[in-house]
C-alpha positions as a printed NumPy array, in Angstrom:
array([[ 32.503, -65.071,  89.167],
       [ 33.664, -68.651,  89.429],
       [ 37.153, -69.396,  90.681],
       [ 38.019, -71.025,  87.342],
       [ 37.255, -67.82 ,  85.477],
       [ 39.274, -65.809,  87.979],
       [ 42.233, -68.122,  87.455],
       [ 41.831, -67.882,  83.668],
       [ 41.715, -64.085,  83.851],
       [ 44.744, -63.992,  86.145],
       [ 46.746, -66.159,  83.764],
       [ 45.755, -64.066,  80.768],
       [ 43.898, -66.961,  79.168],
       [ 40.76 , -64.918,  78.579],
       [ 41.498, -61.99 ,  76.282],
       [ 39.895, -58.789,  77.51 ],
       [ 40.935, -56.721,  74.484],
       [ 40.69 , -57.128,  70.739],
       [ 44.199, -58.009,  69.574],
       [ 45.358, -56.619,  66.234],
       [ 44.767, -59.056,  63.375],
       [ 47.564, -61.556,  62.843],
       [ 49.032, -61.376,  66.355],
       [ 49.649, -64.829,  67.786],
       [ 49.668, -65.827,  71.439],
       [ 53.482, -65.895,  71.632],
       [ 53.703, -62.242,  70.581],
       [ 50.888, -61.311,  72.996],
       [ 52.874, -62.97 ,  75.793],
       [ 56.011, -61.051,  74.863],
       [ 54.003, -57.806,  74.688],
       [ 52.663, -58.448,  78.187],
       [ 56.222, -58.27 ,  79.523],
       [ 56.535, -54.782,  77.974],
       [ 53.58 , -53.619,  80.086],
       [ 55.708, -53.554,  83.232],
       [ 57.379, -50.369,  81.964],
       [ 55.396, -49.233,  78.922],
       [ 51.93 , -49.725,  80.433],
       [ 48.902, -51.869,  79.677],
       [ 48.4  , -52.081,  75.9  ],
       [ 51.532, -49.935,  75.461],
       [ 49.973, -46.889,  77.131],
       [ 52.519, -45.573,  79.598],
       [ 51.405, -43.497,  82.555],
       [ 54.821, -41.999,  83.2  ],
       [ 57.968, -40.86 ,  81.46 ],
       [ 58.507, -44.206,  79.691],
       [ 57.529, -43.905,  75.991],
       [ 54.135, -45.138,  74.802],
       [ 54.202, -48.022,  72.365],
       [ 50.503, -48.059,  71.387],
       [ 50.082, -46.85 ,  67.825],
       [ 53.824, -46.502,  67.282],
       [ 54.73 , -46.908,  63.607],
       [ 56.315, -50.287,  62.906],
       [ 59.338, -48.664,  61.256],
       [ 59.994, -46.543,  64.332],
       [ 59.668, -49.531,  66.681],
       [ 61.999, -51.608,  64.506],
       [ 64.599, -48.831,  64.295],
       [ 64.568, -48.365,  68.077],
       [ 64.927, -52.072,  68.753],
       [ 67.747, -52.326,  66.209],
       [ 69.61 , -49.52 ,  68.02 ],
       [ 69.221, -51.372,  71.339],
       [ 70.448, -54.623,  69.748],
       [ 73.471, -52.922,  68.145],
       [ 74.67 , -51.058,  71.239],
       [ 77.318, -52.661,  73.452],
       [ 75.954, -54.837,  76.239],
       [ 75.363, -52.32 ,  79.023],
       [ 72.974, -54.363,  81.182],
       [ 70.068, -51.96 ,  80.631],
       [ 66.572, -53.393,  80.449],
       [ 65.966, -52.466,  76.81 ],
       [ 69.411, -53.641,  75.736],
       [ 68.744, -57.021,  77.355],
       [ 65.216, -57.309,  75.934],
       [ 66.308, -56.432,  72.399],
       [ 69.22 , -58.866,  72.445],
       [ 66.993, -61.6  ,  73.884],
       [ 64.417, -61.45 ,  71.078],
       [ 64.642, -62.855,  67.58 ],
       [ 64.145, -60.4  ,  64.735],
       [ 60.873, -62.205,  63.92 ],
       [ 59.656, -61.596,  67.479],
       [ 60.618, -57.918,  67.221],
       [ 58.703, -57.641,  63.949],
       [ 55.703, -59.303,  65.612],
       [ 55.847, -56.822,  68.497],
       [ 56.115, -53.926,  66.018],
       [ 52.963, -55.194,  64.298],
       [ 51.168, -55.677,  67.609],
       [ 51.916, -52.234,  69.054],
       [ 51.256, -50.412,  65.761],
       [ 47.79 , -51.983,  65.7  ],
       [ 46.77 , -50.597,  69.09 ],
       [ 45.022, -47.257,  69.532],
       [ 47.465, -44.382,  69.008],
       [ 48.521, -42.524,  72.139],
       [ 50.042, -39.167,  71.196],
       [ 53.13 , -40.055,  69.181],
       [ 55.008, -36.939,  68.077],
       [ 56.79 , -36.962,  64.711],
       [ 60.275, -38.492,  64.866],
       [ 61.959, -35.062,  64.853],
       [ 59.721, -33.485,  67.525],
       [ 60.438, -33.475,  71.244],
       [ 57.953, -35.253,  73.474],
       [ 56.171, -33.256,  76.157],
       [ 57.038, -36.134,  78.524],
       [ 60.775, -35.461,  78.446]])
């Protein structure tokens, strides 16, 4: 592999996955920051919730709760308050378009808790 390709891969310039239709590069960049906690393509390996395949309405409701809560310095509170509503909608679209990863109904308890 040439060093140029390695640099392009390292910078995320060469997509290695098929992004959901209608997702622009800005939203993909924002989604990449979610991977630190929620895993690559929204597939968490730990106790942090999966985002892949999450219904847009559920994502939007969760982000709205984080935006509405008092500033407590938590990661999700800071992320939600730092995004525009249009960016949050774009992320909801992005994550809902990824392969589903065991999302229980809203009233069911997750086996990861």
